[in-house]
VEXKOL-319594 format. One record per residue (C-alpha): residue number from 1; z, y, x; residue in one letter. Coordinates in pm, 1 decimal. Each point is the difference from the previous one (the first is absolute). Layout:
residues N
[node NUM,[Z,Y,X],a];
...
This chain:
residues 429
[node 1,[-4881.0,20293.7,-4935.0],x];
[node 2,[-172.4,148.7,-332.0],x];
[node 3,[202.8,-241.3,-207.4],x];
[node 4,[321.9,117.4,163.6],x];
[node 5,[-81.4,369.2,-55.2],x];
[node 6,[-97.4,-53.3,-364.9],x];
[node 7,[323.7,-191.8,-62.0],x];
[node 8,[206.4,306.4,151.4],x];
[node 9,[-183.1,213.3,-228.6],x];
[node 10,[76.6,-196.7,-304.3],x];
[node 11,[346.3,3.1,95.8],x];
[node 12,[52.7,340.8,30.9],x];
[node 13,[-176.3,79.2,-310.0],x];
[node 14,[233.4,-220.0,-169.4],x];
[node 15,[301.5,175.9,141.0],x];
[node 16,[-159.9,341.2,-99.4],x];
[node 17,[-25.5,-156.1,-385.7],x];
[node 18,[357.4,-134.0,40.4],x];
[node 19,[136.1,352.9,93.2],x];
[node 20,[-180.3,141.1,-282.6],x];
[node 21,[137.3,-232.5,-255.8],x];
[node 22,[324.2,63.9,130.7],x];
[node 23,[-57.0,365.4,-42.3],x];
[node 24,[-128.2,-12.3,-359.6],x];
[node 25,[252.4,-234.9,-87.1],x];
[node 26,[267.0,273.0,97.6],x];
[node 27,[-181.8,276.1,-160.4],x];
[node 28,[-17.8,-212.4,-312.0],x];
[node 29,[347.3,-53.5,-20.5],x];
[node 30,[99.3,336.8,42.0],x];
[node 31,[-256.9,106.1,-266.8],x];
[node 32,[160.7,-255.2,-257.3],x];
[node 33,[366.3,73.3,93.7],x];
[node 34,[35.1,263.0,-268.0],x];
[node 35,[-70.0,-245.5,-280.3],x];
[node 36,[49.8,-325.3,150.5],x];
[node 37,[379.6,-125.4,76.7],x];
[node 38,[-83.1,-235.8,236.0],x];
[node 39,[-247.6,234.0,210.5],x];
[node 40,[290.2,279.0,-22.2],x];
[node 41,[244.8,-255.9,134.6],x];
[node 42,[-231.3,-71.0,285.2],x];
[node 43,[-75.1,343.5,85.6],x];
[node 44,[326.7,129.0,-32.1],x];
[node 45,[190.3,-291.9,204.8],x];
[node 46,[-256.2,81.6,305.2],x];
[node 47,[91.8,379.4,-20.3],x];
[node 48,[280.7,20.4,213.8],x];
[node 49,[-23.6,-302.4,182.9],x];
[node 50,[-25.4,114.3,343.9],x];
[node 51,[293.2,209.2,-6.8],x];
[node 52,[196.6,-318.0,-101.2],x];
[node 53,[-150.2,-187.6,250.3],x];
[node 54,[102.6,203.0,280.3],x];
[node 55,[345.9,-63.3,-89.7],x];
[node 56,[-69.0,-361.5,139.3],x];
[node 57,[-33.9,142.3,343.9],x];
[node 58,[382.8,81.8,-1.3],x];
[node 59,[83.2,-343.7,5.6],x];
[node 60,[-71.5,-203.7,357.4],x];
[node 61,[32.6,-323.1,-135.2],x];
[node 62,[-362.7,-186.5,8.0],x];
[node 63,[-175.5,-28.8,-330.7],x];
[node 64,[-193.7,-259.4,-182.3],x];
[node 65,[-276.8,123.1,-240.7],x];
[node 66,[-61.7,-219.6,-314.9],x];
[node 67,[-266.9,97.5,-244.4],x];
[node 68,[-61.7,-128.2,-349.7],x];
[node 69,[-256.9,97.7,-253.1],x];
[node 70,[212.0,-1.4,-295.3],x];
[node 71,[315.7,-149.0,-130.4],x];
[node 72,[-149.2,-365.5,-41.1],x];
[node 73,[-107.2,0.3,365.9],x];
[node 74,[357.9,122.3,88.6],x];
[node 75,[150.8,-321.2,-137.3],x];
[node 76,[-213.4,-179.9,283.9],x];
[node 77,[164.0,235.9,223.4],x];
[node 78,[362.5,-5.4,-95.1],x];
[node 79,[81.7,-328.6,176.8],x];
[node 80,[-156.4,100.9,323.6],x];
[node 81,[186.3,321.0,-6.2],x];
[node 82,[338.8,-169.7,-82.6],x];
[node 83,[-42.3,-242.0,304.4],x];
[node 84,[-111.8,258.4,237.2],x];
[node 85,[337.2,204.4,-85.0],x];
[node 86,[181.9,-310.4,78.6],x];
[node 87,[-160.9,-83.8,329.9],x];
[node 88,[-74.5,320.9,129.8],x];
[node 89,[304.3,205.9,-142.0],x];
[node 90,[-69.7,278.1,237.0],x];
[node 91,[-348.3,93.7,-155.8],x];
[node 92,[-66.1,240.5,-265.0],x];
[node 93,[-222.8,-96.4,-296.0],x];
[node 94,[-255.9,272.1,-143.2],x];
[node 95,[-180.5,-136.8,-323.3],x];
[node 96,[-333.1,177.0,-101.1],x];
[node 97,[-201.8,-41.3,-319.7],x];
[node 98,[-311.6,100.8,-120.1],x];
[node 99,[84.4,24.8,-383.0],x];
[node 100,[261.3,168.6,-183.5],x];
[node 101,[144.5,-343.7,-158.6],x];
[node 102,[60.5,-134.6,332.8],x];
[node 103,[151.6,339.1,122.3],x];
[node 104,[225.0,-0.4,-284.2],x];
[node 105,[100.6,-391.5,62.5],x];
[node 106,[56.6,95.8,394.1],x];
[node 107,[222.6,268.3,-106.3],x];
[node 108,[220.1,-210.5,-237.7],x];
[node 109,[79.4,-248.9,280.4],x];
[node 110,[226.6,18.5,255.9],x];
[node 111,[-153.7,-228.6,256.5],x];
[node 112,[-206.7,311.8,193.2],x];
[node 113,[129.0,252.2,200.3],x];
[node 114,[-287.7,244.5,-103.5],x];
[node 115,[-253.3,-15.8,-283.8],x];
[node 116,[-338.8,208.1,-17.4],x];
[node 117,[-333.4,49.0,-138.9],x];
[node 118,[-297.2,-150.8,235.3],x];
[node 119,[-181.1,333.9,90.9],x];
[node 120,[-373.0,20.4,-98.5],x];
[node 121,[-198.4,-234.1,270.8],x];
[node 122,[-159.7,272.9,195.0],x];
[node 123,[-15.2,-6.7,383.2],x];
[node 124,[231.7,287.4,56.9],x];
[node 125,[248.4,-115.7,-262.1],x];
[node 126,[17.4,-345.9,143.1],x];
[node 127,[23.8,120.8,380.1],x];
[node 128,[299.3,258.6,-136.7],x];
[node 129,[196.8,-270.2,-181.1],x];
[node 130,[-17.4,-268.6,278.1],x];
[node 131,[121.7,317.8,257.9],x];
[node 132,[254.8,106.2,-228.1],x];
[node 133,[182.3,-320.4,-102.6],x];
[node 134,[-97.9,-197.9,324.0],x];
[node 135,[45.1,-363.4,-144.3],x];
[node 136,[60.6,-270.2,217.7],x];
[node 137,[-150.9,-233.2,-234.4],x];
[node 138,[-242.5,33.7,-298.3],x];
[node 139,[-18.0,-228.3,-305.4],x];
[node 140,[-257.5,16.4,-279.9],x];
[node 141,[12.4,-215.2,-296.3],x];
[node 142,[-295.7,-196.4,-146.2],x];
[node 143,[-276.7,228.4,-106.0],x];
[node 144,[74.0,317.7,182.0],x];
[node 145,[-288.4,93.2,235.6],x];
[node 146,[-8.1,364.5,115.3],x];
[node 147,[-240.5,64.0,272.0],x];
[node 148,[141.4,312.8,135.1],x];
[node 149,[375.0,-112.8,-13.8],x];
[node 150,[-105.9,-337.4,180.8],x];
[node 151,[-198.7,171.9,264.5],x];
[node 152,[278.9,234.9,80.3],x];
[node 153,[253.0,-298.6,17.4],x];
[node 154,[-266.1,-174.3,257.1],x];
[node 155,[-44.2,313.9,186.4],x];
[node 156,[377.4,42.9,38.9],x];
[node 157,[48.3,-366.5,109.4],x];
[node 158,[233.1,-57.8,-294.0],x];
[node 159,[-37.3,-365.7,-96.5],x];
[node 160,[-109.6,-26.3,-350.8],x];
[node 161,[66.5,-330.2,-256.8],x];
[node 162,[-162.3,-53.0,-308.9],x];
[node 163,[226.1,-251.5,-196.6],x];
[node 164,[-81.3,-177.2,-344.3],x];
[node 165,[-379.5,54.6,29.7],x];
[node 166,[-241.4,-156.1,-199.7],x];
[node 167,[-401.4,-25.4,69.4],x];
[node 168,[-226.4,-67.3,-255.7],x];
[node 169,[-357.8,-108.3,52.8],x];
[node 170,[-130.2,297.6,-166.1],x];
[node 171,[234.4,244.3,214.2],x];
[node 172,[-199.2,266.0,175.3],x];
[node 173,[109.8,-152.0,327.0],x];
[node 174,[-258.0,-266.0,-47.6],x];
[node 175,[-293.1,234.6,-112.3],x];
[node 176,[-261.4,106.5,218.3],x];
[node 177,[104.5,370.8,-54.7],x];
[node 178,[354.0,-105.1,95.2],x];
[node 179,[17.2,115.2,351.4],x];
[node 180,[240.6,295.1,-65.9],x];
[node 181,[245.2,-247.8,-143.3],x];
[node 182,[-36.7,-281.4,240.5],x];
[node 183,[60.4,263.2,269.0],x];
[node 184,[369.7,47.8,-143.3],x];
[node 185,[59.1,-368.7,51.7],x];
[node 186,[-55.6,22.2,356.7],x];
[node 187,[271.7,271.9,34.1],x];
[node 188,[245.7,-219.7,-179.6],x];
[node 189,[252.6,-176.2,253.8],x];
[node 190,[26.0,-296.9,-279.4],x];
[node 191,[-99.5,-104.8,-308.5],x];
[node 192,[229.6,-200.8,-237.0],x];
[node 193,[-185.2,-146.8,-299.4],x];
[node 194,[90.0,-157.2,-285.4],x];
[node 195,[-230.4,-316.5,-16.5],x];
[node 196,[-210.8,-218.5,229.1],x];
[node 197,[-331.7,118.7,-189.8],x];
[node 198,[74.4,370.0,132.9],x];
[node 199,[49.9,-139.2,345.9],x];
[node 200,[-333.0,-192.0,-15.0],x];
[node 201,[-172.5,298.4,-136.8],x];
[node 202,[133.6,233.1,279.8],x];
[node 203,[-139.9,-282.1,235.8],x];
[node 204,[-342.5,58.6,-114.0],x];
[node 205,[-0.9,343.4,136.7],x];
[node 206,[168.8,-100.4,342.3],x];
[node 207,[360.4,115.8,-111.6],x];
[node 208,[229.2,-257.1,141.2],x];
[node 209,[342.4,233.7,48.7],x];
[node 210,[146.6,-117.7,-341.9],x];
[node 211,[249.5,-235.9,-129.7],x];
[node 212,[15.1,-175.6,-323.2],x];
[node 213,[341.4,105.6,-86.7],x];
[node 214,[19.5,-15.7,-397.6],x];
[node 215,[114.1,280.5,-232.7],x];
[node 216,[338.9,182.0,106.1],x];
[node 217,[97.7,37.1,-384.5],x];
[node 218,[65.7,-378.7,-25.9],x];
[node 219,[306.7,65.3,234.9],x];
[node 220,[137.2,296.5,-200.8],x];
[node 221,[-43.7,-154.0,-323.8],x];
[node 222,[185.8,-326.9,92.4],x];
[node 223,[292.4,232.7,175.9],x];
[node 224,[14.4,205.8,-308.0],x];
[node 225,[7.6,-270.0,-223.3],x];
[node 226,[306.1,-192.5,183.0],x];
[node 227,[164.0,329.2,-28.6],x];
[node 228,[-11.8,42.5,-386.6],x];
[node 229,[311.6,-87.1,-182.5],x];
[node 230,[-34.7,-134.4,-376.2],x];
[node 231,[60.9,272.2,-250.5],x];
[node 232,[235.9,-107.9,-306.3],x];
[node 233,[-189.3,197.4,-234.1],x];
[node 234,[-342.5,-135.0,66.9],x];
[node 235,[151.1,-370.6,37.0],x];
[node 236,[141.6,45.9,-357.3],x];
[node 237,[-347.0,145.7,-124.8],x];
[node 238,[-170.5,-306.3,160.8],x];
[node 239,[236.5,-268.7,-107.0],x];
[node 240,[-149.4,-254.2,-250.3],x];
[node 241,[-328.5,158.3,0.6],x];
[node 242,[-360.8,-20.8,180.2],x];
[node 243,[-19.0,326.6,174.7],x];
[node 244,[-304.0,173.5,138.8],x];
[node 245,[54.6,257.2,227.9],x];
[node 246,[-313.1,266.5,26.0],x];
[node 247,[9.8,263.9,274.4],x];
[node 248,[-219.2,294.0,92.3],x];
[node 249,[-192.8,19.6,-335.2],x];
[node 250,[-224.0,227.4,-136.3],x];
[node 251,[-108.5,55.4,-377.3],x];
[node 252,[-272.9,-254.5,27.3],x];
[node 253,[236.0,-271.5,127.3],x];
[node 254,[271.6,84.1,-249.5],x];
[node 255,[-263.1,-21.9,-303.9],x];
[node 256,[-91.7,-379.8,117.0],x];
[node 257,[366.0,-108.0,91.9],x];
[node 258,[139.4,134.2,-352.5],x];
[node 259,[-269.1,-167.1,-191.3],x];
[node 260,[54.2,-320.4,180.3],x];
[node 261,[366.9,14.4,-67.7],x];
[node 262,[-36.6,33.0,-371.3],x];
[node 263,[-168.6,-327.1,-20.1],x];
[node 264,[248.4,-181.3,208.7],x];
[node 265,[332.2,-153.1,-162.3],x];
[node 266,[359.0,205.5,-69.8],x];
[node 267,[165.7,-130.4,323.3],x];
[node 268,[-279.7,177.6,221.2],x];
[node 269,[114.1,324.6,140.1],x];
[node 270,[-153.9,253.2,256.6],x];
[node 271,[108.6,280.0,232.2],x];
[node 272,[-260.2,268.9,81.0],x];
[node 273,[58.3,231.7,276.6],x];
[node 274,[-293.4,262.5,-50.2],x];
[node 275,[-180.4,144.7,321.1],x];
[node 276,[50.8,358.6,-142.7],x];
[node 277,[295.6,99.3,-155.6],x];
[node 278,[-41.8,312.5,-197.9],x];
[node 279,[116.2,74.8,-361.6],x];
[node 280,[-358.7,-16.6,-139.5],x];
[node 281,[-75.7,-340.0,165.4],x];
[node 282,[328.1,-143.3,-116.6],x];
[node 283,[-63.5,128.7,-364.3],x];
[node 284,[-351.3,-158.7,10.4],x];
[node 285,[147.1,-355.6,105.7],x];
[node 286,[259.0,10.5,-229.8],x];
[node 287,[-222.8,79.9,-292.0],x];
[node 288,[-190.5,-331.1,71.6],x];
[node 289,[297.0,-183.4,-128.7],x];
[node 290,[266.6,235.8,-86.2],x];
[node 291,[212.0,-231.3,-216.7],x];
[node 292,[6.3,-259.3,301.6],x];
[node 293,[56.6,270.8,299.2],x];
[node 294,[279.0,155.5,154.4],x];
[node 295,[73.6,190.7,314.2],x];
[node 296,[235.0,-118.1,278.7],x];
[node 297,[122.0,377.4,10.3],x];
[node 298,[133.6,-35.7,-370.7],x];
[node 299,[138.4,-365.7,10.4],x];
[node 300,[112.6,-49.3,356.1],x];
[node 301,[399.3,44.8,-80.8],x];
[node 302,[-26.7,-213.7,-266.2],x];
[node 303,[-253.4,-284.8,-31.5],x];
[node 304,[-372.6,-43.4,-74.7],x];
[node 305,[-99.7,-191.9,-313.7],x];
[node 306,[-359.6,44.3,-52.6],x];
[node 307,[-302.9,-138.3,118.9],x];
[node 308,[-122.5,249.8,236.9],x];
[node 309,[222.4,174.5,240.0],x];
[node 310,[-161.0,287.7,138.0],x];
[node 311,[116.3,122.3,357.7],x];
[node 312,[-3.8,374.3,0.1],x];
[node 313,[124.1,78.4,358.7],x];
[node 314,[-123.4,-59.1,350.7],x];
[node 315,[107.5,-240.7,274.4],x];
[node 316,[115.3,-304.0,-211.7],x];
[node 317,[-312.8,-195.4,-28.2],x];
[node 318,[9.6,-222.1,313.7],x];
[node 319,[311.1,-182.9,-111.9],x];
[node 320,[-80.8,-28.7,-368.3],x];
[node 321,[-255.3,-301.0,61.3],x];
[node 322,[279.9,-234.1,108.8],x];
[node 323,[95.0,-5.2,-370.2],x];
[node 324,[-345.2,-96.5,-110.6],x];
[node 325,[-180.0,-333.0,-75.5],x];
[node 326,[-311.1,157.4,31.5],x];
[node 327,[-156.2,332.2,134.8],x];
[node 328,[-268.2,286.8,-52.0],x];
[node 329,[-115.8,236.1,257.0],x];
[node 330,[-169.1,331.8,-132.9],x];
[node 331,[-292.0,176.0,126.1],x];
[node 332,[-278.7,-267.7,-54.5],x];
[node 333,[-177.8,200.6,-263.2],x];
[node 334,[-20.4,297.6,247.3],x];
[node 335,[-240.0,96.6,244.8],x];
[node 336,[279.0,1.0,273.4],x];
[node 337,[101.9,-353.8,-76.1],x];
[node 338,[317.8,-182.5,-52.7],x];
[node 339,[348.8,78.7,145.3],x];
[node 340,[223.4,-208.3,218.8],x];
[node 341,[-27.4,-382.0,-83.7],x];
[node 342,[230.5,-93.2,263.4],x];
[node 343,[308.0,156.8,-132.7],x];
[node 344,[-19.0,-235.7,-272.7],x];
[node 345,[-145.9,-317.0,162.1],x];
[node 346,[284.7,26.2,254.5],x];
[node 347,[245.1,-115.9,-262.6],x];
[node 348,[-219.2,-302.6,-84.2],x];
[node 349,[-157.2,135.2,-321.3],x];
[node 350,[-364.0,-52.3,-120.8],x];
[node 351,[-166.9,304.8,-13.0],x];
[node 352,[-287.0,143.4,-255.2],x];
[node 353,[-208.1,300.9,64.1],x];
[node 354,[-328.4,180.9,-125.5],x];
[node 355,[-337.8,-39.1,107.3],x];
[node 356,[-11.1,222.6,297.1],x];
[node 357,[168.2,-183.9,285.5],x];
[node 358,[-253.7,-112.5,218.1],x];
[node 359,[68.0,233.3,284.6],x];
[node 360,[366.6,-106.6,20.7],x];
[node 361,[15.1,-310.8,208.3],x];
[node 362,[344.3,-89.1,-96.6],x];
[node 363,[-129.0,-50.1,-370.3],x];
[node 364,[-292.3,-192.1,108.2],x];
[node 365,[250.9,-214.2,195.5],x];
[node 366,[216.0,-44.4,-269.0],x];
[node 367,[-276.4,-96.7,-240.1],x];
[node 368,[-113.1,-246.9,251.7],x];
[node 369,[353.1,-141.6,28.9],x];
[node 370,[57.7,-53.8,-378.1],x];
[node 371,[255.8,275.7,-26.0],x];
[node 372,[-225.8,269.2,-160.4],x];
[node 373,[-247.7,48.1,-274.2],x];
[node 374,[-222.9,315.8,-113.4],x];
[node 375,[-34.5,79.8,-337.6],x];
[node 376,[-270.6,186.5,-180.0],x];
[node 377,[159.7,66.7,-339.3],x];
[node 378,[302.8,-67.9,-229.4],x];
[node 379,[-163.1,-314.6,-105.3],x];
[node 380,[-31.6,-138.9,357.3],x];
[node 381,[345.5,118.7,82.1],x];
[node 382,[136.2,-149.6,-312.6],x];
[node 383,[-164.2,-333.6,67.4],x];
[node 384,[129.8,-15.6,339.0],x];
[node 385,[321.9,100.4,-52.4],x];
[node 386,[60.1,-234.9,-275.0],x];
[node 387,[-135.3,-274.4,212.1],x];
[node 388,[281.2,40.1,265.3],x];
[node 389,[250.2,56.0,-292.8],x];
[node 390,[-84.1,-337.4,-112.9],x];
[node 391,[-41.5,-191.2,309.0],x];
[node 392,[310.2,9.1,208.5],x];
[node 393,[-136.6,-214.4,278.8],x];
[node 394,[-307.8,228.0,45.0],x];
[node 395,[240.6,316.6,-5.5],x];
[node 396,[218.1,-152.6,256.5],x];
[node 397,[-299.5,-75.9,204.0],x];
[node 398,[-121.2,377.7,-7.6],x];
[node 399,[355.6,96.1,117.3],x];
[node 400,[11.5,-210.9,274.4],x];
[node 401,[-349.5,92.3,114.4],x];
[node 402,[95.6,379.3,-27.3],x];
[node 403,[327.4,-74.5,186.1],x];
[node 404,[-163.1,-176.7,299.9],x];
[node 405,[-295.2,261.4,28.8],x];
[node 406,[244.7,265.8,69.3],x];
[node 407,[207.2,-203.7,223.1],x];
[node 408,[-276.7,-113.8,209.2],x];
[node 409,[-132.0,347.8,21.0],x];
[node 410,[311.6,128.4,204.1],x];
[node 411,[-6.2,72.1,377.8],x];
[node 412,[-275.3,274.6,42.2],x];
[node 413,[280.0,241.7,115.9],x];
[node 414,[103.3,-241.4,288.0],x];
[node 415,[-312.1,-32.2,135.8],x];
[node 416,[-69.1,394.6,10.1],x];
[node 417,[364.0,42.4,150.8],x];
[node 418,[-71.9,-265.5,261.4],x];
[node 419,[-330.5,155.4,97.9],x];
[node 420,[176.5,340.9,73.2],x];
[node 421,[275.6,-152.7,175.2],x];
[node 422,[-232.2,-227.3,209.1],x];
[node 423,[-199.2,282.6,98.2],x];
[node 424,[242.8,258.3,67.1],x];
[node 425,[-148.9,245.0,-238.6],x];
[node 426,[378.5,151.7,-59.7],x];
[node 427,[248.9,32.3,244.1],x];
[node 428,[343.3,-115.9,-94.4],x];
[node 429,[320.0,196.0,-27.3],x];
């Protein structure tokens, strides 16, 4: 009896602390909005949100709520949303986001009927949101654990699916103080996890309502790659050359890329697609080897002839990997870590990246499969790159491993759709 009472008091305390944290987070965002662009977007995007959401009531069709943290997680949501729209065409889809980058990505995509920011996770906001949009089904992506929103869905008897989830041993769910997070798991209808290790960890805390489905991004990158048509401009640039395509790069990546390239033979070329495309960033990149660097915008109507071609636009990257022999994914020298390795691997291309990759399952898997390598500096990159350049059999082996890994990873979307249909979570037209 005393143990039960103490446990209830502890859980109550954790909820109070959680609510306090959410309040302080919202206050801090408002305080920093005056000089911090991301905070400003975060605050202003939520300012007229309720008025916009009220308009959703004017449409009587049932609604599916899909929530992603940011643009990266949204890529995992897209194949499921596309499948839902095909099978349940009488439903609307509302996509919500926590971050401004996710919201911006959602607004650009035609697959959603409505896009909004996630209201700050207070009890009042969560209840109001569910009552306003009245979802028939909610789907949260990967890491999105918002106590009040999950509680409000549960109280309204709206089934919640969490997809593409990963559970690491160091996660709060498995700590002695993780009761608040474990309570959220109990309010989820079903969990779709990326790997067997996640399912095994959940079993240690008596969570069995999960399926090992894999990562939905595999389905998306495979489909998008199949739709990409070769571009004569890039075919000509790659013809007769050994080409590296480096995507989503940062200045730290670009420094080692260009230093490594300078030590390689004349027939080696590189396409660089920077993560941030501003005049200042482009000027900084060009200055590293100005005589051998040109911008795509200046040569796209003629021909590229220099060793480095810089892509100074957005939206082209995923199709560029097809022209490469080897690829590089940026971000591995930043705290946030590497960007999307699957977009390169799906074309059957070996992948290089920096040191900060450990939290990215696909990067670890690609290394284990012999399709990727992490590099610490320009010397390490040059050595790895030169090895593949001089060993055609090794290059072919890495290419085949990358292609096989992405092909074998597909199927998560269908598993999720099968569950929705078998459990009749949505009504047909």
